[in-house]
C-alpha positions in Angstrom: -23.9 -14.3 -105.2 -20.5 -13.6 -106.6 -18.3 -10.5 -106.7 -18.7 -8.6 -110.0 -15.0 -7.6 -109.8 -13.2 -10.9 -109.2 -15.9 -13.6 -109.4 -15.2 -14.8 -105.8 -18.3 -16.3 -104.1 -19.8 -14.1 -101.4 -21.1 -15.4 -98.2 -24.8 -14.9 -97.2 -23.9 -11.9 -95.0 -20.9 -10.5 -97.0 -21.4 -7.1 -98.7 -17.7 -6.7 -99.3 -15.7 -9.3 -101.2 -13.3 -11.0 -98.9 -11.0 -11.7 -101.9 -10.6 -8.3 -103.5 -12.3 -5.9 -101.0 -14.7 -4.6 -103.6 -18.2 -3.6 -102.4 -21.2 -5.2 -104.1 -22.8 -3.3 -106.9 -26.0 -1.3 -106.3 -28.1 -4.1 -107.9 -26.5 -6.8 -105.7 -27.0 -4.6 -102.6 -30.6 -4.1 -103.5 -31.1 -7.9 -103.8 -29.2 -8.5 -100.6 -31.3 -5.8 -98.8 -34.5 -7.6 -99.9 -33.2 -10.9 -98.7 -32.0 -9.7 -95.3 -35.0 -7.4 -94.7 -35.8 -3.9 -95.6 -35.1 -2.5 -92.1 -31.5 -3.8 -91.8 -29.5 -0.7 -90.8 -26.2 -2.3 -92.0 -27.5 -3.0 -95.5 -29.3 0.4 -95.7 -26.0 2.1 -94.9 -24.0 0.1 -97.5 -26.7 0.8 -100.1 -26.5 4.5 -99.4 -22.6 4.4 -99.5 -22.7 2.5 -102.8 -25.1 5.1 -104.3 -22.7 7.9 -103.4 -19.8 5.9 -104.8 -21.6 5.4 -108.1 -22.3 9.2 -108.2 -18.6 9.9 -107.5 -17.6 7.6 -110.4 -19.9 9.5 -112.8 -18.5 12.8 -111.6 -14.9 11.5 -111.9 -15.6 10.6 -115.6 -17.1 14.0 -116.2 -14.0 15.7 -114.7 -11.8 13.6 -117.0 -13.8 14.6 -120.0 -13.6 18.2 -119.0 -9.8 17.9 -118.8 -9.6 16.4 -122.3 -11.8 19.2 -123.7 -9.7 21.9 -122.0 -6.5 20.3 -123.3 -8.0 20.2 -126.8 -8.9 23.9 -126.6 -5.4 24.9 -125.4 -3.8 23.0 -128.3 -6.1 24.6 -130.8 -5.3 28.1 -129.5 -1.5 27.2 -129.7 -1.8 26.0 -133.3 -3.7 29.2 -134.2 -1.1 31.3 -132.5 1.7 29.6 -134.4 -0.1 30.0 -137.7 -0.6 33.7 -137.1 3.0 34.1 -136.0 4.2 32.4 -139.2 2.1 34.6 -141.3 3.3 37.8 -139.6 7.0 36.7 -139.8 6.7 36.1 -143.6 6.0 39.8 -144.3 
């Protein structure tokens, strides 16, 4: 198995890349869990941590999107306020 981040070969018991420090993907951990046995507590814990990490990545993307939307709304309100001020000052 190889690291999906850097392509470095992983040892038979490695779950974290010795080259870049990246944890295996959820798919790789699932395969490794099947190879090493379903009741391996170390692999079970790594699998659970990786699932939480994947959820965090999705939440982080959502938060970034929310910030973009909020910035867009603030800019729209500012443009509207400037247009209204320009109309009122013309009178």
